[in-house]
Every structure is written in C-alpha cells, then in structure tokens.
PDB file as gemmi writes it, atoms N, CA and C in Angstrom:
CRYST1    1.000    1.000    1.000  90.00  90.00  90.00 P 1                      
ATOM      1  N   MET A   1     -12.568 -12.317  -9.092  1.00  0.00           N  
ATOM      2  CA  MET A   1     -11.529 -11.337 -10.067  1.00  0.00           C  
ATOM      3  C   MET A   1     -10.730 -12.144 -10.929  1.00  0.00           C  
ATOM      4  N   LYS A   2     -10.443 -11.647 -12.311  1.00  0.00           N  
ATOM      5  CA  LYS A   2      -9.775 -12.276 -13.226  1.00  0.00           C  
ATOM      6  C   LYS A   2      -8.541 -12.263 -12.727  1.00  0.00           C  
ATOM      7  N   GLU A   3      -7.451 -13.236 -13.048  1.00  0.00           N  
ATOM      8  CA  GLU A   3      -5.914 -13.134 -13.323  1.00  0.00           C  
ATOM      9  C   GLU A   3      -5.594 -11.924 -13.810  1.00  0.00           C  
ATOM     10  N   PRO A   4      -4.280 -11.377 -13.183  1.00  0.00           N  
ATOM     11  CA  PRO A   4      -4.128  -9.639 -14.001  1.00  0.00           C  
ATOM     12  C   PRO A   4      -2.737 -10.402 -15.499  1.00  0.00           C  
ATOM     13  N   THR A   5      -2.958  -9.689 -16.279  1.00  0.00           N  
ATOM     14  CA  THR A   5      -2.240  -9.948 -17.309  1.00  0.00           C  
ATOM     15  C   THR A   5      -0.698  -9.722 -17.025  1.00  0.00           C  
ATOM     16  N   GLU A   6       0.095  -9.546 -18.144  1.00  0.00           N  
ATOM     17  CA  GLU A   6       1.429  -9.190 -18.219  1.00  0.00           C  
ATOM     18  C   GLU A   6       1.306  -7.599 -18.111  1.00  0.00           C  
ATOM     19  N   GLN A   7       0.704  -7.174 -19.177  1.00  0.00           N  
ATOM     20  CA  GLN A   7       0.206  -5.628 -18.997  1.00  0.00           C  
ATOM     21  C   GLN A   7      -0.439  -5.055 -17.999  1.00  0.00           C  
ATOM     22  N   ASP A   8      -1.276  -5.991 -17.223  1.00  0.00           N  
ATOM     23  CA  ASP A   8      -2.023  -5.327 -16.024  1.00  0.00           C  
ATOM     24  C   ASP A   8      -0.617  -5.391 -14.925  1.00  0.00           C  
ATOM     25  N   MET A   9       0.288  -6.171 -14.921  1.00  0.00           N  
ATOM     26  CA  MET A   9       1.293  -5.950 -13.952  1.00  0.00           C  
ATOM     27  C   MET A   9       2.165  -5.085 -14.336  1.00  0.00           C  
ATOM     28  N   ASP A  10       2.290  -4.792 -15.563  1.00  0.00           N  
ATOM     29  CA  ASP A  10       3.144  -3.733 -15.654  1.00  0.00           C  
ATOM     30  C   ASP A  10       2.779  -2.560 -15.800  1.00  0.00           C  
ATOM     31  N   GLN A  11       1.380  -2.144 -15.508  1.00  0.00           N  
ATOM     32  CA  GLN A  11       0.989  -0.828 -15.045  1.00  0.00           C  
ATOM     33  C   GLN A  11       1.035  -0.850 -13.593  1.00  0.00           C  
ATOM     34  N   ILE A  12       0.475  -1.993 -12.761  1.00  0.00           N  
ATOM     35  CA  ILE A  12       0.755  -1.892 -11.423  1.00  0.00           C  
ATOM     36  C   ILE A  12       2.098  -1.885 -11.006  1.00  0.00           C  
ATOM     37  N   ASN A  13       3.211  -2.268 -11.631  1.00  0.00           N  
ATOM     38  CA  ASN A  13       4.179  -1.935 -11.098  1.00  0.00           C  
ATOM     39  C   ASN A  13       4.895  -0.353 -11.384  1.00  0.00           C  
ATOM     40  N   ALA A  14       4.636   0.527 -12.471  1.00  0.00           N  
ATOM     41  CA  ALA A  14       4.684   1.549 -12.818  1.00  0.00           C  
ATOM     42  C   ALA A  14       4.037   2.280 -11.617  1.00  0.00           C  
ATOM     43  N   LEU A  15       2.812   2.019 -11.700  1.00  0.00           N  
ATOM     44  CA  LEU A  15       2.072   3.033 -10.839  1.00  0.00           C  
ATOM     45  C   LEU A  15       2.857   2.554  -9.373  1.00  0.00           C  
ATOM     46  N   SER A  16       3.092   1.851  -8.749  1.00  0.00           N  
ATOM     47  CA  SER A  16       3.591   1.186  -7.621  1.00  0.00           C  
ATOM     48  C   SER A  16       4.942   1.982  -7.348  1.00  0.00           C  
ATOM     49  N   ASP A  17       5.782   2.188  -8.474  1.00  0.00           N  
ATOM     50  CA  ASP A  17       6.733   2.838  -8.466  1.00  0.00           C  
ATOM     51  C   ASP A  17       7.102   4.628  -7.980  1.00  0.00           C  
ATOM     52  N   LYS A  18       5.863   4.721  -9.010  1.00  0.00           N  
ATOM     53  CA  LYS A  18       5.526   6.099  -8.853  1.00  0.00           C  
ATOM     54  C   LYS A  18       5.079   6.770  -7.573  1.00  0.00           C  
ATOM     55  N   VAL A  19       4.182   5.716  -6.785  1.00  0.00           N  
ATOM     56  CA  VAL A  19       3.702   6.044  -5.814  1.00  0.00           C  
ATOM     57  C   VAL A  19       4.790   6.102  -4.491  1.00  0.00           C  
ATOM     58  N   LEU A  20       5.648   5.201  -4.677  1.00  0.00           N  
ATOM     59  CA  LEU A  20       6.672   4.587  -3.579  1.00  0.00           C  
ATOM     60  C   LEU A  20       7.785   6.021  -3.662  1.00  0.00           C  
ATOM     61  N   ALA A  21       7.918   6.526  -5.321  1.00  0.00           N  
ATOM     62  CA  ALA A  21       8.710   7.292  -4.931  1.00  0.00           C  
ATOM     63  C   ALA A  21       8.301   8.867  -4.470  1.00  0.00           C  
ATOM     64  N   LEU A  22       7.310   8.875  -4.348  1.00  0.00           N  
ATOM     65  CA  LEU A  22       6.192  10.245  -3.631  1.00  0.00           C  
ATOM     66  C   LEU A  22       6.208   9.933  -2.410  1.00  0.00           C  
ATOM     67  N   VAL A  23       6.319   8.803  -1.890  1.00  0.00           N  
ATOM     68  CA  VAL A  23       6.110   8.603  -0.425  1.00  0.00           C  
ATOM     69  C   VAL A  23       7.306   8.743  -0.123  1.00  0.00           C  
ATOM     70  N   MET A  24       8.266   8.093  -0.657  1.00  0.00           N  
ATOM     71  CA  MET A  24       9.466   8.106  -0.201  1.00  0.00           C  
ATOM     72  C   MET A  24      10.305   9.476   0.042  1.00  0.00           C  
ATOM     73  N   ASN A  25      10.113  10.184  -1.188  1.00  0.00           N  
ATOM     74  CA  ASN A  25      10.657  11.787  -0.937  1.00  0.00           C  
ATOM     75  C   ASN A  25       9.551  12.389   0.272  1.00  0.00           C  
ATOM     76  N   THR A  26       8.159  12.151   0.399  1.00  0.00           N  
ATOM     77  CA  THR A  26       7.673  12.642   1.308  1.00  0.00           C  
ATOM     78  C   THR A  26       7.851  12.429   2.589  1.00  0.00           C  
ATOM     79  N   GLU A  27       7.897  11.330   3.263  1.00  0.00           N  
ATOM     80  CA  GLU A  27       8.487  10.933   4.729  1.00  0.00           C  
ATOM     81  C   GLU A  27       9.726  11.130   5.181  1.00  0.00           C  
ATOM     82  N   MET A  28      10.481  11.626   4.258  1.00  0.00           N  
ATOM     83  CA  MET A  28      12.117  11.766   4.839  1.00  0.00           C  
ATOM     84  C   MET A  28      11.802  13.140   6.165  1.00  0.00           C  
ATOM     85  N   GLU A  29      10.670  14.030   5.231  1.00  0.00           N  
ATOM     86  CA  GLU A  29      10.604  15.104   6.642  1.00  0.00           C  
ATOM     87  C   GLU A  29       9.120  15.236   7.417  1.00  0.00           C  
ATOM     88  N   ASN A  30       8.286  14.181   6.563  1.00  0.00           N  
ATOM     89  CA  ASN A  30       7.336  14.538   7.415  1.00  0.00           C  
ATOM     90  C   ASN A  30       6.458  12.995   7.179  1.00  0.00           C  
ATOM     91  N   PRO A  31       6.770  12.024   7.705  1.00  0.00           N  
ATOM     92  CA  PRO A  31       6.553  10.588   7.557  1.00  0.00           C  
ATOM     93  C   PRO A  31       4.911  10.785   8.069  1.00  0.00           C  
ATOM     94  N   HIS A  32       4.286  11.387   8.887  1.00  0.00           N  
ATOM     95  CA  HIS A  32       2.748  11.518   9.130  1.00  0.00           C  
ATOM     96  C   HIS A  32       1.776  11.885   7.982  1.00  0.00           C  
ATOM     97  N   ILE A  33       2.568  12.679   7.045  1.00  0.00           N  
ATOM     98  CA  ILE A  33       1.906  13.079   5.950  1.00  0.00           C  
ATOM     99  C   ILE A  33       1.555  11.663   5.137  1.00  0.00           C  
ATOM    100  N   ALA A  34       2.883  11.218   4.846  1.00  0.00           N  
ATOM    101  CA  ALA A  34       2.657  10.129   4.122  1.00  0.00           C  
ATOM    102  C   ALA A  34       2.027   8.927   3.899  1.00  0.00           C  
ATOM    103  N   ILE A  35       2.286   8.663   5.429  1.00  0.00           N  
ATOM    104  CA  ILE A  35       1.165   7.635   5.877  1.00  0.00           C  
ATOM    105  C   ILE A  35      -0.493   8.523   5.887  1.00  0.00           C  
ATOM    106  N   ALA A  36      -0.998   9.379   6.034  1.00  0.00           N  
ATOM    107  CA  ALA A  36      -1.750  10.308   5.824  1.00  0.00           C  
ATOM    108  C   ALA A  36      -2.442   9.600   4.660  1.00  0.00           C  
ATOM    109  N   ALA A  37      -1.525  10.384   3.534  1.00  0.00           N  
ATOM    110  CA  ALA A  37      -1.760   9.994   2.259  1.00  0.00           C  
ATOM    111  C   ALA A  37      -2.123   9.035   1.485  1.00  0.00           C  
ATOM    112  N   LEU A  38      -1.635   7.913   1.860  1.00  0.00           N  
ATOM    113  CA  LEU A  38      -1.520   6.203   1.629  1.00  0.00           C  
ATOM    114  C   LEU A  38      -2.488   6.280   2.360  1.00  0.00           C  
ATOM    115  N   SER A  39      -3.047   6.448   3.346  1.00  0.00           N  
ATOM    116  CA  SER A  39      -4.385   5.800   3.952  1.00  0.00           C  
ATOM    117  C   SER A  39      -5.373   6.396   3.041  1.00  0.00           C  
ATOM    118  N   HIS A  40      -5.316   7.684   3.087  1.00  0.00           N  
ATOM    119  CA  HIS A  40      -6.631   8.408   1.780  1.00  0.00           C  
ATOM    120  C   HIS A  40      -6.638   7.845   0.567  1.00  0.00           C  
ATOM    121  N   VAL A  41      -5.397   7.739   0.079  1.00  0.00           N  
ATOM    122  CA  VAL A  41      -5.713   6.724  -1.135  1.00  0.00           C  
ATOM    123  C   VAL A  41      -6.545   5.602  -1.067  1.00  0.00           C  
ATOM    124  N   THR A  42      -5.969   4.935  -0.021  1.00  0.00           N  
ATOM    125  CA  THR A  42      -6.276   3.222  -0.075  1.00  0.00           C  
ATOM    126  C   THR A  42      -8.065   3.087   0.355  1.00  0.00           C  
ATOM    127  N   GLY A  43      -8.097   4.078   1.115  1.00  0.00           N  
ATOM    128  CA  GLY A  43      -9.258   4.631   2.087  1.00  0.00           C  
ATOM    129  C   GLY A  43     -10.862   4.528   0.658  1.00  0.00           C  
ATOM    130  N   VAL A  44     -10.238   5.520  -0.152  1.00  0.00           N  
ATOM    131  CA  VAL A  44     -11.091   5.686  -1.432  1.00  0.00           C  
ATOM    132  C   VAL A  44     -11.057   4.732  -2.255  1.00  0.00           C  
ATOM    133  N   ILE A  45      -9.977   4.069  -2.192  1.00  0.00           N  
ATOM    134  CA  ILE A  45     -10.046   2.761  -3.647  1.00  0.00           C  
ATOM    135  C   ILE A  45     -10.791   1.359  -2.609  1.00  0.00           C  
ATOM    136  N   ALA A  46     -11.138   1.473  -1.400  1.00  0.00           N  
ATOM    137  CA  ALA A  46     -11.827   0.562  -0.795  1.00  0.00           C  
ATOM    138  C   ALA A  46     -12.974   1.179  -0.635  1.00  0.00           C  
ATOM    139  N   TYR A  47     -13.556   2.408  -0.543  1.00  0.00           N  
ATOM    140  CA  TYR A  47     -15.060   2.926  -0.721  1.00  0.00           C  
ATOM    141  C   TYR A  47     -15.567   2.649  -2.070  1.00  0.00           C  
ATOM    142  N   GLU A  48     -14.161   3.091  -3.344  1.00  0.00           N  
ATOM    143  CA  GLU A  48     -15.469   2.621  -4.321  1.00  0.00           C  
ATOM    144  C   GLU A  48     -15.485   1.035  -5.021  1.00  0.00           C  
ATOM    145  N   MET A  49     -14.917   0.548  -4.045  1.00  0.00           N  
ATOM    146  CA  MET A  49     -15.176  -1.030  -4.036  1.00  0.00           C  
ATOM    147  C   MET A  49     -16.245  -1.720  -3.595  1.00  0.00           C  
ATOM    148  N   LYS A  50     -16.820  -1.003  -2.332  1.00  0.00           N  
ATOM    149  CA  LYS A  50     -17.655  -1.021  -1.470  1.00  0.00           C  
ATOM    150  C   LYS A  50     -17.334  -1.953  -0.694  1.00  0.00           C  
ATOM    151  N   MET A  51     -16.052  -2.254  -0.184  1.00  0.00           N  
ATOM    152  CA  MET A  51     -15.304  -2.883   0.666  1.00  0.00           C  
ATOM    153  C   MET A  51     -16.193  -2.028   1.941  1.00  0.00           C  
ATOM    154  N   PRO A  52     -16.368  -3.426   3.304  1.00  0.00           N  
ATOM    155  CA  PRO A  52     -16.750  -2.998   4.069  1.00  0.00           C  
ATOM    156  C   PRO A  52     -15.477  -2.368   5.418  1.00  0.00           C  
ATOM    157  N   GLU A  53     -15.869  -1.880   6.313  1.00  0.00           N  
ATOM    158  CA  GLU A  53     -14.692  -0.863   7.148  1.00  0.00           C  
ATOM    159  C   GLU A  53     -13.815  -1.720   7.567  1.00  0.00           C  
ATOM    160  N   ASN A  54     -14.684  -3.251   8.002  1.00  0.00           N  
ATOM    161  CA  ASN A  54     -13.627  -3.830   9.310  1.00  0.00           C  
ATOM    162  C   ASN A  54     -12.719  -4.800   7.651  1.00  0.00           C  
ATOM    163  N   VAL A  55     -13.577  -5.375   6.688  1.00  0.00           N  
ATOM    164  CA  VAL A  55     -12.512  -5.669   5.505  1.00  0.00           C  
ATOM    165  C   VAL A  55     -11.329  -4.983   5.611  1.00  0.00           C  
ATOM    166  N   PHE A  56     -11.635  -3.809   5.368  1.00  0.00           N  
ATOM    167  CA  PHE A  56     -10.389  -2.810   4.838  1.00  0.00           C  
ATOM    168  C   PHE A  56      -9.341  -2.934   6.100  1.00  0.00           C  
ATOM    169  N   LEU A  57     -10.206  -2.446   7.173  1.00  0.00           N  
ATOM    170  CA  LEU A  57      -8.828  -2.802   8.117  1.00  0.00           C  
ATOM    171  C   LEU A  57      -7.934  -4.026   8.349  1.00  0.00           C  
ATOM    172  N   ILE A  58      -8.379  -5.238   8.648  1.00  0.00           N  
ATOM    173  CA  ILE A  58      -7.891  -6.131   8.538  1.00  0.00           C  
ATOM    174  C   ILE A  58      -6.735  -6.104   7.319  1.00  0.00           C  
ATOM    175  N   CYS A  59      -7.242  -5.904   6.053  1.00  0.00           N  
ATOM    176  CA  CYS A  59      -6.313  -5.674   5.278  1.00  0.00           C  
ATOM    177  C   CYS A  59      -4.998  -4.937   5.263  1.00  0.00           C  
ATOM    178  N   MET A  60      -5.182  -4.171   5.923  1.00  0.00           N  
ATOM    179  CA  MET A  60      -4.398  -3.221   6.241  1.00  0.00           C  
ATOM    180  C   MET A  60      -3.151  -3.803   7.454  1.00  0.00           C  
ATOM    181  N   ILE A  61      -3.996  -3.867   8.628  1.00  0.00           N  
ATOM    182  CA  ILE A  61      -3.158  -5.004   9.554  1.00  0.00           C  
ATOM    183  C   ILE A  61      -2.326  -5.753   9.031  1.00  0.00           C  
ATOM    184  N   GLY A  62      -2.983  -6.821   7.841  1.00  0.00           N  
ATOM    185  CA  GLY A  62      -2.121  -7.466   7.623  1.00  0.00           C  
ATOM    186  C   GLY A  62      -1.318  -7.277   7.089  1.00  0.00           C  
ATOM    187  N   ALA A  63      -1.169  -6.328   6.620  1.00  0.00           N  
ATOM    188  CA  ALA A  63       0.064  -5.489   5.449  1.00  0.00           C  
ATOM    189  C   ALA A  63       0.916  -5.704   6.661  1.00  0.00           C  
ATOM    190  N   TYR A  64       0.456  -4.682   7.467  1.00  0.00           N  
ATOM    191  CA  TYR A  64       1.736  -4.066   8.796  1.00  0.00           C  
ATOM    192  C   TYR A  64       2.425  -5.728   9.324  1.00  0.00           C  
ATOM    193  N   GLN A  65       1.025  -6.470   9.439  1.00  0.00           N  
ATOM    194  CA  GLN A  65       2.149  -7.345  10.009  1.00  0.00           C  
ATOM    195  C   GLN A  65       3.041  -8.335   9.630  1.00  0.00           C  
ATOM    196  N   ALA A  66       2.409  -8.491   7.962  1.00  0.00           N  
ATOM    197  CA  ALA A  66       3.413  -8.834   6.843  1.00  0.00           C  
ATOM    198  C   ALA A  66       4.677  -8.297   6.856  1.00  0.00           C  
ATOM    199  N   LEU A  67       4.866  -6.879   7.368  1.00  0.00           N  
ATOM    200  CA  LEU A  67       6.032  -6.428   6.926  1.00  0.00           C  
ATOM    201  C   LEU A  67       7.182  -6.514   8.615  1.00  0.00           C  
ATOM    202  N   LEU A  68       6.142  -6.475   9.597  1.00  0.00           N  
ATOM    203  CA  LEU A  68       6.669  -6.967  10.861  1.00  0.00           C  
ATOM    204  C   LEU A  68       7.661  -8.026  10.876  1.00  0.00           C  
ATOM    205  N   GLN A  69       6.736  -9.314  10.100  1.00  0.00           N  
ATOM    206  CA  GLN A  69       7.431 -10.494  10.470  1.00  0.00           C  
ATOM    207  C   GLN A  69       8.716 -10.568   9.529  1.00  0.00           C  
ATOM    208  N   ALA A  70       8.306 -10.059   8.040  1.00  0.00           N  
ATOM    209  CA  ALA A  70       9.482 -10.152   7.131  1.00  0.00           C  
ATOM    210  C   ALA A  70      10.771  -9.486   7.901  1.00  0.00           C  
ATOM    211  N   GLU A  71      10.286  -8.562   8.671  1.00  0.00           N  
ATOM    212  CA  GLU A  71      11.632  -7.690   9.348  1.00  0.00           C  
ATOM    213  C   GLU A  71      12.071  -8.644  10.424  1.00  0.00           C  
ATOM    214  N   LYS A  72      11.908  -9.333  10.804  1.00  0.00           N  
ATOM    215  CA  LYS A  72      12.040 -10.363  11.805  1.00  0.00           C  
ATOM    216  C   LYS A  72      12.908 -11.459  10.890  1.00  0.00           C  
ATOM    217  N   ASP A  73      11.853 -11.858  10.043  1.00  0.00           N  
ATOM    218  CA  ASP A  73      12.931 -12.870   9.169  1.00  0.00           C  
ATOM    219  C   ASP A  73      14.071 -12.719   8.381  1.00  0.00           C  
ATOM    220  N   THR A  74      14.315 -11.836   7.881  1.00  0.00           N  
ATOM    221  CA  THR A  74      15.152 -11.099   7.061  1.00  0.00           C  
ATOM    222  C   THR A  74      15.402  -9.258   7.484  1.00  0.00           C  
ATOM    223  N   GLU A  75      17.379  -9.213   7.095  1.00  0.00           N  
ATOM    224  CA  GLU A  75      17.514  -8.115   7.370  1.00  0.00           C  
ATOM    225  C   GLU A  75      16.866  -6.976   6.168  1.00  0.00           C  
ATOM    226  N   VAL A  76      15.825  -5.824   6.865  1.00  0.00           N  
ATOM    227  CA  VAL A  76      14.993  -4.957   5.871  1.00  0.00           C  
ATOM    228  C   VAL A  76      15.795  -3.890   5.993  1.00  0.00           C  
ATOM    229  N   HIS A  77      16.163  -3.107   4.787  1.00  0.00           N  
ATOM    230  CA  HIS A  77      16.616  -2.055   4.991  1.00  0.00           C  
ATOM    231  C   HIS A  77      16.189  -1.069   4.372  1.00  0.00           C  
TER     232      HIS A  77                                                      
END                                                                             
C-alpha cells in the first residue's frame, strides 16, 4: 500500500470528522445504534478489501484495546 499524500490525509480527516459527528449525535440517545452503524460500515469495507474475518476481528479488538490502554495512560474525556 502506498504512503498517503497530504491530499489523501485531508480527505481522510474530513471524512473522519463527518463520521465522528454523526456517531456522536447518534450515541447520545442510542449508543447501540452507533456501534451497529460503525460495525456495518467497517464490515462492508473489510468485505470489499477481501479481508478475512479473523483479521477484521483482530483489527477491531486491537483498536478497542488501544483505547483502553490510552485511558489508563492518560485521562480521556
């Protein structure tokens, strides 16, 4: 995979901001819906990439474990 360009990073950041805003608005009343929506989107992306199920699950668990560790290391709000 090629290194992302500055333009790629700008697009990634803009999309991330939009997704985060949507999820934050949703999770205030229905956190389970926010999780289901994000899981669906990441699942579709993983499927399109032909990512094996176990690799997908390892990535998801790794991201969650990193968050738990960050919370222990620093105060997260």
